[in-house]
C-alpha positions as a Python dict, from the first residue, in 0.01 Angstrom:
ca = {
    (1, 'R'): (0, 0, 0),
    (2, 'A'): (316, 218, 53),
    (3, 'L'): (364, 450, -249),
    (4, 'N'): (708, 393, -316),
    (5, 'A'): (983, 701, -543),
    (6, 'A'): (844, 588, -857),
    (7, 'D'): (488, 602, -748),
    (8, 'V'): (547, 995, -626),
    (9, 'M'): (714, 1088, -848),
    (10, 'V'): (588, 1005, -1174),
    (11, 'V'): (239, 844, -1173),
    (12, 'D'): (273, 649, -1485),
    (13, 'S'): (580, 492, -1360),
    (14, 'K'): (452, 150, -1501),
    (15, 'E'): (518, 270, -1884),
    (16, 'Q'): (814, 527, -1827),
    (17, 'P'): (1044, 369, -1639),
    (18, 'V'): (1311, 460, -1796),
    (19, 'K'): (1149, 885, -1725),
    (20, 'T'): (1190, 781, -1403),
    (21, 'A'): (1465, 636, -1326),
    (22, 'T'): (1596, 955, -1482),
    (23, 'I'): (1411, 1271, -1334),
    (24, 'F'): (1515, 1011, -957),
    (25, 'L'): (1904, 1017, -1079),
    (26, 'I'): (1841, 1394, -1129),
    (27, 'A'): (1669, 1490, -908),
    (28, 'A'): (1943, 1339, -640),
    (29, 'T'): (2228, 1489, -746),
    (30, 'V'): (2045, 1838, -768),
    (31, 'L'): (1999, 1791, -379),
    (32, 'F'): (2343, 1622, -326),
    (33, 'G'): (2508, 1922, -530),
    (34, 'G'): (2327, 2150, -312),
    (35, 'F'): (2407, 2035, 29),
    (36, 'L'): (2809, 2073, -77),
    (37, 'V'): (2794, 2461, -213),
    (38, 'F'): (2625, 2506, 129),
    (39, 'I'): (2805, 2278, 331),
    (40, 'I'): (3151, 2508, 98),
    (41, 'V'): (3013, 2803, 162),
    (42, 'K'): (2933, 2703, 572),
    (43, 'L'): (3267, 2669, 594),
    (44, 'A'): (3435, 2942, 383),
    (45, 'K'): (3259, 3184, 616),
    (46, 'A'): (3335, 2983, 941),
    (47, 'S'): (3606, 3140, 1249),
    (48, 'P'): (3940, 3023, 1252),
    (49, 'R'): (3775, 2863, 1546),
    (50, 'E'): (3398, 2718, 1384),
    (51, 'A'): (3601, 2572, 1133),
    (52, 'A'): (3939, 2393, 1392),
    (53, 'K'): (3605, 2132, 1493),
    (54, 'T'): (3668, 1974, 1167),
    (55, 'Y'): (3949, 1833, 1271),
    (56, 'T'): (3964, 1513, 1318),
    (57, 'R'): (4217, 1361, 1569),
    (58, 'Q'): (4423, 1044, 1351),
    (59, 'S'): (4525, 842, 1665),
    (60, 'A'): (4805, 796, 1925),
    (61, 'V'): (5080, 821, 1790),
    (62, 'F'): (5202, 1248, 1870),
    (63, 'S'): (5405, 1405, 1561),
    (64, 'E'): (5419, 1755, 1365),
    (65, 'D'): (5134, 1575, 1179),
    (66, 'S'): (4932, 1576, 1464),
    (67, 'V'): (4890, 1859, 1591),
    (68, 'M'): (4573, 2099, 1490),
    (69, 'A'): (4705, 2439, 1383),
    (70, 'P'): (4393, 2638, 1189),
    (71, 'A'): (4499, 2871, 957),
    (72, 'G'): (4382, 3271, 1102),
    (73, 'L'): (4439, 3243, 1466),
    (74, 'F'): (4774, 3410, 1629),
    (75, 'Y'): (5003, 3182, 1834),
    (76, 'D'): (5223, 3267, 2093),
    (77, 'K'): (5568, 3067, 2274),
    (78, 'T'): (5380, 3038, 2562),
    (79, 'H'): (5237, 2714, 2351),
    (80, 'T'): (4830, 2904, 2356),
    (81, 'W'): (4651, 3163, 2108),
    (82, 'V'): (4489, 3406, 2042),
    (83, 'F'): (4227, 3520, 1846),
    (84, 'M'): (3970, 3870, 1749),
    (85, 'E'): (3694, 3892, 1726),
    (86, 'K'): (3412, 4150, 1539),
    (87, 'D'): (3388, 4317, 1840),
    (88, 'G'): (3755, 4253, 1955),
    (89, 'K'): (3721, 4105, 2203),
    (90, 'V'): (4022, 3861, 2219),
    (91, 'R'): (3982, 3482, 2320),
    (92, 'V'): (4250, 3302, 2479),
    (93, 'G'): (4348, 2917, 2472),
    (94, 'I'): (4642, 2640, 2501),
    (95, 'D'): (4749, 2551, 2130),
    (96, 'D'): (4761, 2113, 2044),
    (97, 'F'): (5064, 2035, 2111),
    (98, 'L'): (5054, 2145, 2473),
    (99, 'Q'): (4719, 1950, 2520),
    (100, 'H'): (4848, 1638, 2331),
    (101, 'V'): (5251, 1658, 2605),
    (102, 'T'): (4915, 1685, 2856),
    (103, 'G'): (4724, 1483, 2801),
    (104, 'K'): (4446, 1487, 2989),
    (105, 'V'): (4354, 1763, 3230),
    (106, 'T'): (4128, 1750, 3531),
    (107, 'K'): (4065, 2029, 3744),
    (108, 'I'): (4168, 2433, 3598),
    (109, 'K'): (4270, 2724, 3794),
    (110, 'M'): (4170, 3009, 3622),
    (111, 'K'): (4157, 3381, 3765),
    (112, 'E'): (3775, 3533, 3779),
    (113, 'A'): (3601, 3782, 3501),
    (114, 'G'): (3696, 4177, 3607),
    (115, 'L'): (4072, 4104, 3676),
    (116, 'R'): (4362, 4226, 3508),
    (117, 'V'): (4608, 4096, 3265),
    (118, 'K'): (5000, 4138, 3153),
    (119, 'K'): (5191, 4013, 2874),
    (120, 'G'): (5375, 3692, 3105),
    (121, 'E'): (5204, 3678, 3366),
    (122, 'S'): (5005, 3276, 3415),
    (123, 'I'): (4665, 3266, 3374),
    (124, 'I'): (4571, 2949, 3382),
    (125, 'S'): (4699, 2646, 3555),
    (126, 'L'): (4633, 2287, 3363),
    (127, 'V'): (4670, 2018, 3676),
    (128, 'Q'): (4600, 1686, 3598),
    (129, 'D'): (4649, 1499, 3905),
    (130, 'G'): (4855, 1686, 4162),
    (131, 'K'): (5037, 1784, 3874),
    (132, 'Q'): (5044, 2142, 3725),
    (133, 'L'): (5102, 2353, 3428),
    (134, 'D'): (5108, 2745, 3518),
    (135, 'I'): (5069, 2824, 3132),
    (136, 'A'): (5122, 3230, 3085),
    (137, 'S'): (4931, 3544, 2954),
    (138, 'P'): (4983, 3544, 2594),
    (139, 'V'): (4814, 3890, 2548),
    (140, 'S'): (4776, 4256, 2766),
    (141, 'G'): (4386, 4358, 2953),
    (142, 'R'): (4106, 4288, 3133),
    (143, 'I'): (3887, 4033, 3141),
    (144, 'I'): (3575, 4042, 3086),
    (145, 'E'): (3467, 3644, 2961),
    (146, 'T'): (3609, 3316, 3188),
    (147, 'N'): (3466, 2961, 2933),
    (148, 'P'): (3224, 2786, 3203),
    (149, 'E'): (3174, 2528, 3028),
    (150, 'L'): (3582, 2429, 3149),
    (151, 'V'): (3501, 2462, 3541),
    (152, 'K'): (3226, 2158, 3473),
    (153, 'N'): (3433, 1914, 3259),
    (154, 'A'): (3791, 2048, 3182),
    (155, 'S'): (3853, 1757, 2955),
    (156, 'T'): (3711, 2005, 2713),
    (157, 'L'): (4068, 2149, 2681),
    (158, 'N'): (4196, 1852, 2550),
    (159, 'D'): (3858, 1743, 2305),
    (160, 'A'): (3874, 2099, 2172),
    (161, 'P'): (4104, 2362, 2213),
    (162, 'Y'): (4074, 2616, 2004),
    (163, 'S'): (3673, 2638, 1899),
    (164, 'E'): (3481, 2495, 2248),
    (165, 'G'): (3781, 2474, 2494),
    (166, 'W'): (3849, 2848, 2542),
    (167, 'I'): (4019, 2969, 2805),
    (168, 'Y'): (3902, 3353, 2872),
    (169, 'A'): (3777, 3639, 2593),
    (170, 'V'): (4045, 3939, 2671),
    (171, 'E'): (3966, 4334, 2616),
    (172, 'P'): (4313, 4423, 2508),
    (173, 'D'): (4530, 4702, 2599),
    (174, 'N'): (4814, 4665, 2345),
    (175, 'W'): (4653, 4458, 2093),
    (176, 'A'): (4875, 4630, 1758),
    (177, 'K'): (5231, 4543, 1931),
    (178, 'E'): (5170, 4263, 2113),
    (179, 'T'): (5060, 4100, 1747),
    (180, 'R'): (5433, 4213, 1630),
    (181, 'K'): (5579, 3892, 1744),
    (182, 'Y'): (5310, 3665, 1746),
    (183, 'L'): (5314, 3289, 1484),
    (184, 'M'): (5058, 3290, 1193),
    (185, 'A'): (5013, 2950, 1090),
    (186, 'D'): (5253, 2955, 873),
    (187, 'N'): (5567, 3004, 1054),
    (188, 'Y'): (5417, 2850, 1372),
    (189, 'H'): (5532, 2454, 1210),
    (190, 'Q'): (5819, 2590, 1122),
    (191, 'W'): (5916, 2715, 1534),
    (192, 'L'): (5657, 2333, 1620),
    (193, 'K'): (5978, 2169, 1477),
    (194, 'T'): (6206, 2338, 1712),
    (195, 'E'): (6015, 2209, 1935),
    (196, 'F'): (5977, 1917, 1863),
    (197, 'S'): (6351, 1794, 1888),
    (198, 'R'): (6402, 1985, 2221),
    (199, 'L'): (6133, 1826, 2305),
    (200, 'K'): (6265, 1447, 2209),
    (201, 'D'): (6538, 1502, 2432),
    (202, 'F'): (6404, 1624, 2697),
    (203, 'I'): (6161, 1363, 2719),
    (204, 'A'): (6516, 1120, 2656),
    (205, 'G'): (6665, 1317, 3014),
    (206, 'A'): (6409, 1244, 3150),
    (207, 'V'): (6397, 862, 3080),
    (208, 'R'): (6776, 862, 3120),
    (209, 'V'): (6749, 1042, 3539),
    (210, 'N'): (6445, 847, 3602),
    (211, 'D'): (6536, 503, 3533),
    (212, 'L'): (6454, 382, 3224),
    (213, 'K'): (6126, 142, 3261),
    (214, 'Y'): (6012, 486, 3189),
    (215, 'S'): (6171, 453, 2732),
    (216, 'Q'): (5830, 173, 2728),
    (217, 'V'): (5542, 380, 2805),
    (218, 'V'): (5651, 749, 2630),
    (219, 'L'): (5833, 657, 2335),
    (220, 'Q'): (5804, 483, 1990),
    (221, 'D'): (6000, 209, 1843),
    (222, 'G'): (6172, 461, 1716),
    (223, 'G'): (6243, 693, 1930),
    (224, 'E'): (5865, 876, 1859),
    (225, 'I'): (5698, 1011, 2081),
    (226, 'K'): (5345, 859, 2265),
    (227, 'D'): (5081, 1076, 2315),
    (228, 'R'): (4992, 1231, 2621),
    (229, 'V'): (5331, 1191, 2754),
    (230, 'M'): (5337, 1342, 3036),
    (231, 'E'): (5046, 1182, 3156),
    (232, 'N'): (5323, 896, 3266),
    (233, 'F'): (5564, 1158, 3459),
    (234, 'G'): (5580, 1331, 3825),
    (235, 'P'): (5607, 1625, 3974),
    (236, 'A'): (5974, 1706, 3958),
    (237, 'V'): (5957, 1613, 3550),
    (238, 'W'): (5690, 1831, 3532),
    (239, 'E'): (5896, 2152, 3701),
    (240, 'E'): (6122, 2095, 3418),
    (241, 'F'): (5953, 2097, 3113),
    (242, 'Q'): (5717, 2378, 3287),
    (243, 'R'): (6092, 2612, 3301),
    (244, 'G'): (6202, 2458, 2965),
    (245, 'F'): (5852, 2533, 2785),
    (246, 'I'): (5616, 2711, 2965),
    (247, 'D'): (5776, 2988, 3140),
    (248, 'P'): (5812, 3369, 2861),
    (249, 'A'): (6136, 3417, 2791),
    (250, 'V'): (6336, 3629, 2960),
}
């Protein structure tokens, strides 16, 4: 006969069923409590990029509530983020807002490791079926590492923009000076409210200029923006978006 839990924990289980059940319950409670403490400690020690993996996407609705913005990262108004690792190198990536707007990235054009970049100059191009956005660097320095995963699977930028979808590791030149212009999570969320307002105006204008049929594929009932909204527009609208939302302000 196969041993059950009660047989293993208490030899004389037939004579002491109540005691067996009590012991089993206590053991289960202790194990669960230990597991819970382990998870809490692990998340507390995790870097912002690691903590970002715990986020889950809620739906295909695109709103301020659906945009992830982990605390501990610096955000730039070119819709990029930076994070300094313990060894002094700076991770660089795109923000969740941008990947929601573009939809699935089908190809990327990256710079090679060893090259120097300046804040504000093009650092990576996101391509979707021939349409392209050139993303400006949020930091100045030397690229010391590129993310090989993006070459194999560009859509990792969409799936995990703050973790596996990082773009470069950079040895910074002017970190102390450049951090003064970055946004932290709270200020970034406030700034995003303005970006969403501008985006709604931009999309409404693009619908009027192109064709009213676009309103069915880019806007929800009530005028809310659908997720992956730029997938439905051609290169001309992408170029307008580039100038209005990506290019650094002069």
